[in-house]
N, C-alpha and C positions, 0 to 999 in steps of 0.2 A: 504493498500499500502505500502510495506516495506521501509527500509530507502535507500536501495542498489537502487531499481527501483523509488524512488523519485529524486536521485542524477542523474538517468541517464537522466529522464525527464527534469531536471532541465537543464543539460548540452544543449540538443538537442533544449530547447525552448532557451536557451540564444543564440544559434546560429543560429536562425530565423527559424527553421526547420518546426513549425507549422503554420507559416506564409505564407507558400508556398501553392496554392491552387489545382495544380494538383498532384497527385501520381506519375507520370514520374520526375517532377521535385523535390519531396520529396526522390526519388528514388535516382536521381543524387546528391542531396544533401548529402544524408545518406554516399554514396561513398566517397564523398569529406571529411568529418569527419574521415573517417577510423584513419587517423593517428592521429589526435588530440584526438580523444575518447581512441586509447590503450594508448597514452603517459597518458592522466588523469586517466584511470582506472587500469592500467597494467594489461591488458587482451586482447585478440583478439576482433575484431567486428564480432560478430555471424550474419549470414544472418537471423536467425529467429528473431532477435531482431527489423527488419524493419515491419515486421506483428506485433509485438507488439505494437509499436509506433503507427502505423496506427488504430490498433484497439482502442488504448485509444483515439486518436484526436476524431474520431468517436463518442465515449461515451462523450467525452466534449461537442462536438458540439451539440449532442440530449441534454445533460444536460444544457445546456444555452438555447435550443429552450424551454425545458418545464418550466424553470425558467421565459422566457419571455410569456409564457402561463399564469403560475400562476400571474405574475402582471398585464398581461393585464384582467385577470378575476378579480382581487382586484380590480384593477382601474374601472372594469365595476359595481361593487358591491358598490363604494362609492357614497356619494348623491351629486348631480350637487352643491348644496349650501348648506351651514348650517349659523348658528349664536347663539348668546346666547340672550335671554331675559333680563338678566339682566349682567353687567360687573362682577357680584360676583360669577355667576354661574360657574365658571370653579374653585373654589377656595374649595380645601378639608378641614374639620376642624378635628382635633383631640383635645382632652381633655387638660387641662391644666395640666401641670406637668415637670417633670425633662427628659429631652432628651439631646443627644450628637450627634451632627450632624457632617459628614463627607460627603466625595465623593470617587468615584473610576473611574479611567479612563478606557477605552475600551482597550481590547487587552494589558493589562498590568498585571503583576502578583501583589499580594497584599504582602505588607511590614507586615510580620506576627508579628513581635513584635509589631509595632504598634496597629495592630487590635487586639491581646491578652490584651492588655493594656487598652484599651477603653472598650474592653467585660469586664474585671475587675473591671474598674470605673463604668461602668453600673450596674454590678451586686451588687456592695458593696453601690451604691446610689440610688439604685430603679429607674434609668432610663433607657430610652429604645434608643437605636442606629438607626440611621436614616441615611442611604448613598444614595446618588444622584448619577446617572450615569452623566458622563461627556466624551466627546468624541474628539478625535485628530486622525489627519493624517488617515482617515479611507481610501484613496484610497492605503496608503502603506502598508494595510493589506488585500488588495484583490488581489490576484494572481492565477488567474483562471486555467493558465498552469500547476500550482503545486497543489494547494490546493483543496482538494474535497469541501471543504464549506468554502464560502467567506462572510459569515457573521459575522460581529463583536461580541466579546463576553466579558464577565466579569468574573474575578475570582470566580471560585465557592465557597470560602470560603466569599464572600461578598452577595452572593444572598439570604440569609434570611434578610437581613437588606435593601435591594434596596428599593427605593421609588420614586415616579416620581410625577410630576403635581406641584401644587402651594399650600403649606399645611399652614394652619392657626392653630397656636400653640397656641391662647389665648394672645394676646398683642403681639406677633413675628410671622412673616411669614418667611416659609422655601420655597425658589423659587428653588425647585429641579429640576425644567424644564427649567432653565434658559441657561443652557448648553454653559458658557464664556468659549473659548478657553484657555486652560491653559497655554499658551503664553501670555495672554493679560498682558498689562503692569500695568494697574489697574484695577483689577476685580470687582470693585464697581464702576465705571465708568458707568452713566447713569441711577443709581438705586435710586436717591434720592428722586424721586416721585414715586417709585414702590407700595409704600404703604402709607396709610393716614399718617396724623401728628400724632407722638406718637405712630405710630406701628412700631417695628423694623424689621430689614429685613434681612437674612442670604443669600447668596449667596455662592452655593458649588464650590470650586475652590481650584488648588494646592498651592495656596499661601495664607498666614494669612495676611489680612489687616483688617484696622478700621477705620471710619471716624462716625462725628456725624454731622447730617444734623442740618442746623440752623432753628429756631422757632420764631416766634414773641413771644415778651414780655409775660408772664404768660401763654404760651402756653408749650406743654410737646415736649422736643427734641426726636429725635428717631436716634438710631444707625443703622450703615450699618455695615456689619462683612462678612468675608468671612472663610471658613470652615478649610483650610488644607486637608490633602487626606490619605488616608490608604493604594494606592498603591504606587510602586516604581516609581522612576524618569526615564520617558519613551520620550523623546524628539529627533527631528531632529537637529542633531548636525549643524546647521547652526546660524545665528546671534540669533534670538529671541528666538531659541531653546536652544543655550549655554546660555544665560543670563536667561532662564526659570529654567534649571537645577539649577543654582546658587541660586535661590531664590525657590526652591521645598521646601515645609513644611508638613512635615508627623504629623498628629494629627487630633483633631476635635475642636469642639467647645460646650461647656457645656452651656445649658440653663435652665433656672428653671422659668417657668410661674405661679407657683403654687399661688404666690403673684402679680397681675395684675400692682400694684401701684409701686412694687419694681422688676421687672424681671432681673434675675442674667444671665449676659453674662460673661463667662470665657475660654481664649484659655489653649488648653491642646495639647501641642506641644511635638513633641519626637526630644530630643536634639540629634544628632549624637554620636553612640560610647555609647549611655545607652540603658538600658533594661526595662526603666520606665520612668512614667509621675509623674510630682507633680501635687498636687491641694491643696492649702492653706497648711496645715501642715502633709498632707499625701502622700505618695509614693506609685504608683501603679504599681506594677509589671507583665511582661510577664507570671510569672509561676503562677499568680494567688495570690501573697502573698499583704499584705497593710501592711505598716509601718506607723508608727507615729513616728514623731520626730521633731526637730528645724532645718528645712532644708533652711531656708530664711536668705540670704545673707543681704538682704538689702530691707528697704521699701523706696520709694520716693512718699509722696502725693503729691498731687498737689499744685501748687504754694498756698504760706502759708498766706504772705499779713497780717500781723499780727494784725494790727490795724483794720482790716477787719472781722477777724475771729470769728465765732459765737461759742458760748457755745457748741453748739448742734454739731457742726462741730470739733471742739477740742476733744469732747467726742468721737466722733467715731471714730478719729484717735487713741487715745489714745485705746479704746477697741479693734482695729484691731491691734494694737501693743502686746495687752495684750495675744492676742489670737494667733499669729503668732510669737511671740518673734525675730523680726530681729536683726542681730547682729547691722547693720546700719541703722541709719536714714541719709536720704538726703533731706536736704531742700532747695526750690528754691524761690527766692523773698520772704524771711522770713521777710523784712520790705516793708510796702507799702509806706511809707513816705507821710503819709495822710495830714499832716499840711502844708505842701510846695510841694507837688506832680508837677511834671511836665504838667500836664493835666491842672493843675488849676491856674499855679503860675503866669498869667497874668488877673486872675479873680478877681477884687475888692470886689465882693459881696461875693466869695466864702473865699477870706481870712478873710474877716469881720466876715462872720459866723464862721470860726476858732477861732477868737480872743472871740466871744460870747461864744462857747462852753469850751472855756479856753484849747483849744487843743494847743500844744507845739512840737518843734521838739524833745527835749529831753523827753517828755511824749511819742512820738512815739517810741522812741528807750527804753524805759523802756518797755513799752508793748511788745517789740520785746524781749529785755533781760528776762521778766519773762517767756514769752513763750518757749525760750530756755530752762532755769533751769527746767521747768516741762516735756521738753520733754526726755531729756536727762535721767531721770529716768528710761526709759523704753527699753534702747538700751546701747549696750557696747561703743560705738563712734558715733558722731554726726557730719557729715559733711553739713557746710552751703557753696552752691554753688555761687560765685558771679554774680549776676543777674542785670538787667536794674533799675529795682526799688531800689534795694540795692545802685547801683553806684549813684542813684539820690541824695544821700545824698551830695555826692563828687560834682556832678553838681551845687548844691545848693551853697556848701562852696566857689567854684570858682567863681561864677557869680552874688551873692546876696551882697547886702549892708548893714552890719548888723546895720548900723546909721540908715537906714528905718524899722528895724525890732525889735524894742525895745524887746518884749518878748521872741526873740530867741537871743538876742546879747551876752550874756553870754556864752552860749553854743557852739554859733558859733566862738568866739574868743578863746574857749578852744581848740576845734576840730583845728583850725586854726595854734595856736601855735603848737600844735603837728605835724601837717603837714609841717611847715618850718623848726622846729627842726630836723624832721628827714632827709629833703633834705638838710639840711645844712651837717649831718654825712655822708649820703649816695650818696648825688648829684644827685638823682632822688626818684621817688615815685613808682618803679617796684615793691618793695615789701612791700608796704604799704597796708592794706585794712583799711579803717577807721571804717569801721563797727567792725571790730575785735578790736580797739584801743578804741572806745566808749563803746563796749561791756565790755573790760577788765578794763579800767580804769575812766571812766566817770559814767558807771551804775552800776559798782561793780557787774558783773555776777557772780553769785555763782562759777560756774564752770570755770571760766577764768583761764589761767596758772598761774596768780600770787599768786592765792588762793591756790595751791598745794605746797608741801613739795620738797625742791630742790632734796632730796634723790630721789625721783621716777626716773625711767627711763623716756626718753622722750615718747616713745609709749604709756606707761601707763598713764603719766602725761595729753597728751592733748586728753582730752574726748570731746571738742568742738574744731571743725578745721575749720576755715574758708580760702578758698580756694581763689584764685585768677582767674581774667579771663585769659583764655586760660592755665589755670594749669588742666593737666589730673589727673583724678581719674579711676584708673580701678578696678572694682569689680568683681570677677567672670567672668572675659572675656569681660565685659561691658564698654564702656564709659560712666561715671558718671559726668564728669567735664564740661559738655557743657550745661549753660542754655538754648541756642536757641535763643537768640535775635542777633547775630552776624553772619553775611553770608560770603560767600568767597568775598574775593577782595574787602570788606568793604561795601556790599550789605546787606540787612537785611535777618536774618535766617530764614527758614521754616524747617520743615519735610521733603519736597519734594526736597530739596535743598540737605539735610543732607544724605539723601538715596545715593546720587551720590558719596559719599565718600567711600561706600562699607565697612563700618565698624559697629559694632552694637554699637549703642547708646542708652542712655535715655534720654531725654531733658524735658522742660518743656516749659514755656513763652505764648505758644499759648493759654493756658486756655481750649483749645478744644483736648480730649484726641483722639490718631490716632496710627495707625501703619501703616508706611511705608516702607515694606522691613524689614531691620534690627533695623529701627529706631522706637522705641516707647516714645511716647509723655503723658505726664501727663495732666490731668486737672487742675482744680482748687478746692483747699479745702476751701478758705473763702468765703464770701455770692458772690451769683451770680449776684449781683447788686453792682458795684464798685462805680456807680457815673457819669463814663465817657464812661461806654459802653450803647450805643444808638442803638434802632433798633433790627431787629432779631439777635440772637445769638446761635451759637453751644457751649458754655461754658457748661462744665459739672463738677460736683465734681467726680472725679475719679483719682487712685492712681497706680503706678506701683510696683510690687514686683518682685525681681529678686532672683533664687534661687542658691543654691551653684554650679550647673551644668552650669549655663548661661540660663536657660529657664526663660522665663518671662510671665507674667499676668497682664493685667489692671483690677482695682477692682473698680467697679463703686459705690458708696456710697448715 
């Protein structure tokens, strides 16, 4: 049917012509629409057009009758009952290997740049692209008065990669048949128990999300993640559709199940106005090029907790920095404050144990100082975000009695003297970071400001930067200055709450890596056994890398 006839049919359909039952009423309506038709199409309403409309209506009715017969025949051929002998019978199995998982929405054109980038990535990494179908607004694409075919369709460009069902990729399951509506607020909701403990699950969805499911001690955790999409934004512009448009993420999820003990999961997101995606130190372009370079603006390891940091974890972070060469390093909870931490400050047996192990507060700070001096060798600048464990030092200084803590008394008094002198000069403590003071003057950090020549410019001298709570630090368009322990209006912070702010943020604090909208949260870098985390845990060793264009990835270690 040519475009002109389609427009004519659409015109008469919108005026209720085809809903009239008798030909006499249709003829009467045809005459009534004469003036409106001639105004719309700027041509006379020819009488022979009536015969064409009647014929078209009859053909459509016959087509619907034929479709109904086909449905009845199909229904008659279906079994009366069915079932599975085992609950795993519906699961398809593919060999372990490298895959890129994504999804495509019905009746929506593919975003060609992201598809080309993902194909380029797969070709250079020997990975296979798997795209699941998702459906949305099915009734909106079925207009029998206008369309000859009211079936849903998917862009032909994605058809070679389409998959369906529940697919086992050896340690990770792709739930390609889950069909979560694209406007869902949290695409991972309800899938916590979709796989067995230790078996990761990926949900096809237009948003990128990630969470770690808690597991009992000494049991493997599992990660839930959604994919992003290769199709353009296509939503009904009402409340949930308008919100979903803002959270629409182009991209896919790279997974590597070759080593079942170390399954790799990384986000591949196409940032707006870019024609490439990053993965580690490589750029994959839509024209087939692959470029290598130093694209990473900063690395935020999981929360540090210096005194609890194992040599293995430290070596892994250093190895990652040597490979990726980030410009900046962002550290959260650099101090654990092990010796007098707020979790055990009232526990006399704990305090006695610290005495027997000859642990002191200054000893904790010296471990922190040595770690900072080691890290700075692998980046241009280091930023220490003031966090709740860092603030525990000030809390101890304000609340404890040095006369009852002989082994820490001298260090306590040195710190309090600095605090009182600062307050006498500035009348407040707003611009005092006690951790910075200790690093610089009491622990004599190798890269403290007082150890640099005065002739250097400020930006060159400050290799180690200590932030204050509520101090913004924006790198590549991402807010890095929020640890995550302080929420709105005095409440406790959480990634779900920060999502409501509507800004891109990298946070820490929870020790459970996650992605909630624009909020990425790192895990922990130190030991997964801190002594105060009892029971099932969703903690994981995971870091955030931020590229120069604002793209981010969570890297599990």
